[in-house]
C-alpha positions as CSV (number, residue, x, y, z in Angstrom):
1,M,0.1,-0.1,0.1
2,V,2.8,2.4,0.7
3,F,4.5,1.7,-2.6
4,V,1.2,2.3,-4.4
5,G,0.6,5.3,-2.4
6,L,4.1,6.8,-3.1
7,V,3.8,6.2,-6.8
8,L,0.4,7.7,-7.2
9,V,1.3,10.9,-5.1
10,A,4.6,11.3,-6.9
11,F,2.7,11.0,-10.3
12,G,0.2,13.7,-9.4
13,L,2.8,16.0,-7.9
14,R,3.4,18.3,-10.9
15,S,-0.2,18.1,-12.7
16,A,-1.4,21.4,-11.0
17,A,1.7,23.1,-12.6
18,T,1.8,21.7,-15.9
19,S,-1.8,20.9,-17.0
20,V,-2.9,24.6,-17.5
21,S,-0.3,26.3,-19.6
22,P,-0.8,24.3,-22.9
23,I,-4.7,25.1,-22.8
24,L,-4.3,28.6,-21.2
25,L,-5.8,30.3,-24.4
26,T,-8.7,27.9,-24.5
27,I,-9.4,28.7,-20.9
28,D,-9.1,32.2,-21.6
29,K,-12.2,32.2,-23.8
30,D,-14.4,31.2,-20.7
31,I,-12.2,32.9,-17.8
32,H,-10.5,36.0,-19.0
33,F,-6.9,36.4,-17.8
34,D,-5.2,39.8,-17.6
35,A,-1.2,40.1,-17.6
36,L,-1.2,40.3,-13.8
37,S,-3.4,37.1,-13.6
38,I,-1.0,35.2,-15.8
39,G,1.9,36.5,-13.9
40,L,0.4,35.3,-10.7
41,L,-0.5,31.9,-12.2
42,G,3.0,31.6,-13.3
43,M,4.8,32.4,-10.0
44,A,2.3,30.2,-8.0
45,A,4.2,27.0,-8.1
46,P,7.7,28.1,-6.8
47,F,6.2,30.4,-4.1
48,T,3.5,27.9,-2.8
49,F,6.2,25.2,-2.9
50,A,8.5,27.3,-0.8
51,I,6.0,28.5,1.7
52,F,4.2,25.2,2.3
53,G,7.5,23.4,1.9
54,A,8.4,25.3,5.1
55,V,5.3,24.8,6.9
56,A,4.9,20.8,6.1
57,P,7.6,19.7,8.6
58,A,5.7,21.3,11.7
59,I,2.4,19.7,10.4
60,A,4.2,16.3,10.0
61,R,5.7,16.5,13.6
62,R,2.3,17.1,15.1
63,I,0.1,14.7,13.1
64,G,2.6,12.1,11.2
65,L,3.9,11.6,7.8
66,E,0.9,9.5,6.7
67,W,-1.8,12.1,7.6
68,T,0.3,14.9,6.1
69,V,0.5,13.1,2.9
70,I,-3.3,12.6,3.0
71,I,-4.0,16.2,3.6
72,A,-1.4,17.2,0.9
73,A,-3.0,15.0,-1.7
74,S,-6.5,15.9,-0.8
75,A,-5.5,19.7,-1.3
76,I,-4.0,18.7,-4.7
77,G,-7.2,16.9,-5.9
78,I,-9.7,19.2,-4.5
79,G,-7.9,22.3,-5.8
80,E,-7.8,20.8,-9.3
81,I,-11.4,19.7,-9.3
82,A,-12.5,23.1,-8.0
83,R,-10.5,25.3,-10.4
84,A,-12.0,23.1,-13.2
85,A,-15.4,24.2,-12.1
86,S,-14.4,28.0,-11.6
87,Q,-16.5,30.6,-13.2
88,E,-14.2,33.5,-12.8
89,T,-10.5,34.5,-12.6
90,N,-10.2,34.9,-8.8
91,G,-11.8,31.6,-8.2
92,F,-9.5,30.0,-10.6
93,L,-6.2,31.7,-9.1
94,F,-7.3,30.7,-5.5
95,W,-7.9,27.2,-6.3
96,S,-4.7,27.0,-8.4
97,F,-2.8,28.2,-5.4
98,F,-4.7,25.8,-3.1
99,S,-3.7,22.8,-5.2
100,M,-0.1,23.9,-5.3
101,A,0.0,24.3,-1.8
102,G,-0.8,20.6,-1.4
103,T,2.0,20.0,-3.8
104,G,4.4,22.1,-1.8
105,A,3.6,19.9,1.3
106,A,3.8,16.5,-0.5
107,N,7.2,17.5,-1.9
108,V,8.5,17.6,1.6
109,V,7.0,14.5,3.1
110,L,7.8,12.0,0.2
111,P,11.6,11.5,0.9
112,P,10.9,11.1,4.7
113,L,8.3,8.6,3.7
114,V,10.9,6.6,1.6
115,K,13.2,6.9,4.8
116,K,10.5,5.5,7.0
117,F,9.3,2.5,5.1
118,F,12.2,1.6,2.7
119,P,15.4,2.6,4.8
120,D,17.2,-0.2,2.9
121,R,16.4,0.6,-0.6
122,I,16.5,4.4,-0.6
123,G,18.4,4.6,-3.9
124,G,15.8,2.4,-5.8
125,M,12.7,4.0,-4.3
126,S,14.1,7.5,-5.0
127,T,14.6,6.5,-8.6
128,I,10.9,5.3,-8.7
129,Y,9.4,8.3,-7.0
130,L,11.4,10.9,-8.9
131,S,10.8,9.2,-12.3
132,M,7.1,9.3,-11.6
133,A,7.2,12.8,-10.7
134,V,9.0,13.5,-13.9
135,L,6.3,11.6,-16.0
136,G,3.6,13.4,-13.9
137,S,4.9,16.7,-15.2
138,V,5.2,15.5,-18.9
139,I,1.9,13.5,-19.4
140,P,-0.5,16.2,-18.1
141,A,1.2,18.8,-20.3
142,Y,1.2,16.4,-23.4
143,L,-2.3,15.3,-22.8
144,A,-3.9,18.7,-21.9
145,A,-4.7,19.9,-25.4
146,P,-6.2,16.5,-26.8
147,I,-8.3,16.0,-23.9
148,A,-9.7,19.7,-24.0
149,A,-10.2,19.2,-27.7
150,S,-12.1,15.8,-27.2
151,A,-14.1,16.9,-24.3
152,D,-13.4,20.4,-22.7
153,W,-10.8,22.1,-20.7
154,R,-12.7,21.6,-17.5
155,T,-12.3,17.8,-18.1
156,S,-8.8,18.1,-19.0
157,I,-7.9,19.8,-15.5
158,A,-10.3,17.9,-13.3
159,L,-8.9,14.4,-14.4
160,W,-5.7,14.9,-12.5
161,G,-7.7,16.0,-9.5
162,Y,-9.6,12.7,-9.4
163,L,-6.3,10.9,-9.7
164,A,-5.0,12.8,-6.6
165,I,-8.0,11.8,-4.7
166,V,-7.3,8.2,-5.5
167,A,-3.8,8.5,-4.3
168,V,-5.4,9.2,-0.8
169,L,-6.9,5.8,-0.6
170,P,-3.8,3.7,-0.1
171,W,-2.6,6.0,2.8
172,I,-5.8,5.6,4.5
173,G,-5.5,1.9,4.2
174,Q,-1.9,2.2,5.6
175,I,-3.3,4.1,8.6
176,I,-6.1,1.6,9.3
177,R,-3.5,-1.2,9.1
178,E,-1.4,0.6,11.7
179,R,-4.4,1.2,13.8
180,G,-3.6,4.7,14.8
181,H,0.1,4.4,15.2
182,A,1.0,6.3,12.0
183,S,1.9,9.3,13.8
184,T,4.2,7.7,16.6
185,F,7.3,9.7,15.7
186,A,5.4,13.0,16.0
187,S,5.4,12.7,19.8
188,T,8.9,11.3,20.0
189,T,10.7,13.7,18.2
190,D,13.7,15.3,19.8
191,P,12.9,19.3,19.8
192,G,16.6,19.9,19.2
193,I,16.5,18.0,15.8
194,A,15.1,21.1,13.9
195,R,17.8,23.4,15.4
196,R,20.6,20.8,14.5
197,V,19.5,20.5,11.1
198,W,19.2,24.3,10.4
199,T,22.6,25.0,11.9
200,S,24.5,22.1,10.0
201,P,26.9,23.1,7.3
202,T,25.9,20.0,5.6
203,S,22.2,21.0,5.6
204,W,23.0,24.2,4.0
205,A,25.3,22.4,1.4
206,I,22.3,20.2,0.5
207,T,20.0,23.2,0.4
208,T,22.4,25.1,-1.9
209,S,22.5,22.0,-4.3
210,F,18.8,22.2,-4.4
211,A,18.7,26.0,-4.9
212,I,21.2,25.7,-7.8
213,A,18.8,23.3,-9.7
214,A,15.6,25.2,-8.9
215,F,17.2,28.6,-9.7
216,N,18.6,27.5,-13.2
217,C,15.3,25.5,-14.0
218,Y,12.9,28.3,-13.5
219,I,15.0,30.8,-15.3
220,M,15.2,28.4,-18.3
221,W,11.7,27.4,-18.2
222,A,10.6,30.9,-18.0
223,W,13.2,32.6,-20.3
224,L,15.1,30.1,-22.6
225,P,12.5,30.8,-25.6
226,V,12.8,34.4,-25.3
227,M,16.5,34.1,-25.2
228,L,16.9,32.1,-28.3
229,Q,14.1,34.2,-30.2
230,E,15.9,37.5,-29.4
231,R,19.5,36.3,-29.8
232,I,19.4,34.0,-32.8
233,G,16.0,34.6,-34.2
234,M,14.8,31.1,-33.6
235,S,11.1,30.5,-34.3
236,E,8.7,29.8,-31.6
237,G,8.1,26.1,-32.8
238,D,11.9,25.5,-32.5
239,T,12.3,27.3,-29.1
240,G,9.5,24.9,-27.9
241,M,11.4,22.0,-29.0
242,M,14.5,23.3,-27.3
243,L,12.5,23.9,-24.0
244,A,11.2,20.3,-24.5
245,L,14.6,19.0,-24.7
246,Y,15.8,20.7,-21.8
247,T,13.0,19.2,-19.7
248,F,13.4,15.7,-21.2
249,M,17.1,15.8,-19.8
250,S,15.6,15.3,-16.2
251,V,14.5,11.7,-17.6
252,P,17.8,10.1,-17.6
253,I,19.0,12.0,-14.6
254,S,16.1,10.8,-12.6
255,L,16.4,7.2,-13.8
256,F,20.2,6.8,-12.7
257,G,20.9,9.9,-10.4
258,P,19.5,8.5,-7.2
259,L,21.2,5.1,-7.6
260,L,24.7,6.9,-8.2
261,V,24.2,9.1,-5.3
262,T,23.5,6.1,-2.9
263,R,26.2,3.7,-4.5
264,L,29.0,6.0,-4.8
265,K,31.2,6.6,-2.0
266,S,31.4,10.3,-2.5
267,T,29.1,12.8,-4.1
268,T,32.0,14.7,-5.5
269,P,31.9,13.3,-8.9
270,L,28.4,14.1,-9.5
271,I,28.5,17.7,-8.1
272,L,31.5,18.3,-10.1
273,M,29.6,17.2,-13.3
274,G,26.7,19.3,-12.3
275,I,28.9,22.4,-12.1
276,I,30.6,21.7,-15.4
277,V,27.5,20.9,-17.4
278,V,25.6,24.0,-16.2
279,F,28.7,26.1,-16.7
280,L,29.3,24.9,-20.4
281,G,25.9,25.0,-21.2
282,T,25.5,28.6,-20.1
283,L,28.7,29.5,-21.9
284,G,27.7,28.1,-25.1
285,L,24.3,29.8,-25.1
286,W,26.0,33.1,-24.3
287,L,28.9,33.0,-26.6
288,I,27.8,30.7,-29.6
289,P,24.2,30.1,-29.3
290,E,23.8,29.6,-33.1
291,V,26.2,26.7,-33.1
292,A,25.1,23.4,-31.9
293,T,22.1,25.0,-29.9
294,W,20.7,21.6,-28.8
295,L,24.1,20.7,-27.2
296,W,24.0,23.7,-25.0
297,V,20.5,23.3,-23.9
298,A,20.9,19.5,-23.3
299,L,24.1,20.2,-21.1
300,S,22.0,22.7,-19.1
301,G,19.3,20.3,-18.5
302,L,21.8,17.7,-17.2
303,G,22.5,20.3,-14.5
304,M,19.1,19.0,-13.0
305,I,21.4,16.3,-11.3
306,F,21.6,18.9,-8.3
307,F,18.0,18.2,-7.7
308,N,18.5,14.2,-7.4
309,I,21.7,14.9,-5.3
310,S,19.9,17.0,-2.6
311,L,16.6,15.0,-2.7
312,V,18.5,11.7,-2.1
313,L,20.9,13.1,0.5
314,I,17.8,14.2,2.6
315,N,17.5,10.5,3.3
316,V,21.2,9.5,3.2
317,R,22.4,12.4,5.7
318,T,19.8,11.8,8.3
319,S,19.4,9.1,10.9
320,G,15.6,8.8,11.0
321,P,12.3,10.1,9.5
322,A,12.2,13.2,11.9
323,G,15.5,14.5,10.7
324,A,14.4,13.7,7.2
325,V,11.3,15.9,7.6
326,A,13.2,18.8,9.0
327,L,15.9,18.7,6.3
328,S,13.4,18.3,3.5
329,G,11.3,21.3,4.7
330,M,14.6,23.4,5.0
331,T,15.9,22.2,1.7
332,Q,12.8,22.6,-0.3
333,G,11.5,25.7,1.4
334,V,14.6,27.8,0.9
335,G,15.5,26.1,-2.5
336,Y,12.2,26.9,-4.2
337,L,12.1,30.3,-2.7
338,I,15.6,31.0,-4.3
339,G,14.3,29.4,-7.6
340,A,11.2,31.7,-7.5
341,L,13.5,34.7,-7.5
342,G,15.5,33.6,-10.5
343,P,12.9,34.5,-13.2
344,L,12.0,37.6,-11.5
345,T,15.9,38.7,-11.2
346,V,16.5,37.8,-14.8
347,G,13.3,39.9,-16.0
348,F,14.5,42.8,-13.7
349,I,18.2,42.8,-15.1
350,H,16.9,42.4,-18.6
351,S,14.7,45.4,-18.4
352,F,17.6,47.7,-17.8
353,S,19.9,46.0,-20.1
354,D,19.9,45.9,-23.9
355,D,21.6,42.4,-24.2
356,W,21.6,39.2,-22.2
357,T,25.3,39.5,-20.8
358,L,24.5,40.1,-17.1
359,D,21.8,37.3,-17.2
360,Y,24.2,34.9,-18.4
361,I,26.8,35.9,-15.9
362,L,24.2,35.5,-13.1
363,L,23.7,31.7,-14.4
364,L,27.4,31.2,-14.4
365,V,27.7,32.4,-10.9
366,S,24.9,30.1,-9.8
367,A,27.0,27.1,-11.4
368,L,30.0,28.1,-9.3
369,A,28.0,28.1,-6.0
370,G,28.2,24.4,-6.5
371,I,31.7,24.6,-5.1
372,F,30.3,24.9,-1.6
373,P,28.4,21.7,-1.6
374,L,31.4,20.1,-3.4
375,I,33.6,20.8,-0.5
376,V,31.4,20.4,2.5
377,L,29.6,17.2,1.4
378,R,32.9,15.4,1.2
379,R,32.5,15.0,5.0
380,N,29.9,12.2,5.6
381,A,27.9,13.9,8.5
382,K,24.4,13.1,9.7
383,V,22.7,16.7,10.3
384,D,20.3,15.5,12.8
385,E,22.6,13.9,15.2
386,K,24.1,15.6,18.2
387,R,27.3,17.3,17.4
């Protein structure tokens, strides 16, 4: 039941963020969006992930991991179904934020659930749930337009809400099976764990790794097509292909990254690879974007290895579920906040500059920030143990 629950929740994690943009013009015929509304919708994902990623550990400590994931998945489902039924812009935006709040909480509790139920199979289970999360971001985006064309846009969105509700059922079964003991760790948690996690250099190194990935990803998702159109005159169709290639690079990373993190004696090779591919990809897009554009985009996409490194280390560098909850909340809360600031920073810089030079320098500096986790994570420390 836990395995099925993890798979279903992971698959439904990204639907609220990816199922709308492909059919936004269709939705606009019924619910009219102005520029501010579209901007709010675009920033909803990273900001809600950051806010509710930070809140989720406190909830999990109080009611337990299982009840927290039930509430999170229910919020995703209810939000998706309700926004599909919305008749006006404010309602659509409110339920979008509501659904993504559930995603933010679920993001945080999935790694500790793997730690609790599969402590001897962290690499394999991390591969499975991260791969399902990737599929859950690609498939809703791919099917959004065909479903909207064959039925309507409301059905296209609501479908993923019903899937999230189904994901709740295995967790209810697990709680019934444990007969009320699902939140045991909530009452036995050492109150000093959170303080030790937040003051550990290792925790900040893991958080930095996650932040590098989030910062670069949200910038590329928001600005890559515009960069290529303005700099080399690439068509909208071709820039869409480049963005799809960038996103696709997360598939092999999700399949092999977690296993490499758990099986290698050191994270140094993976972090070094992350720094190099992000640096080379950015340098290529800056200096020779018209030459082998696909190569620079693919290299930049491989930088998502930083996501896998940090998410797997949440379990590897903690001694129990309570520590994993605290570290997961810190890593994703801070990391998504920095990720949300990325597109805004690029937009602000570009509005005062005639070219993209400063924006590319910003991306290069973000890659070099990987030197901090490269150095600190060489020491195999548990962040929740007394020092």
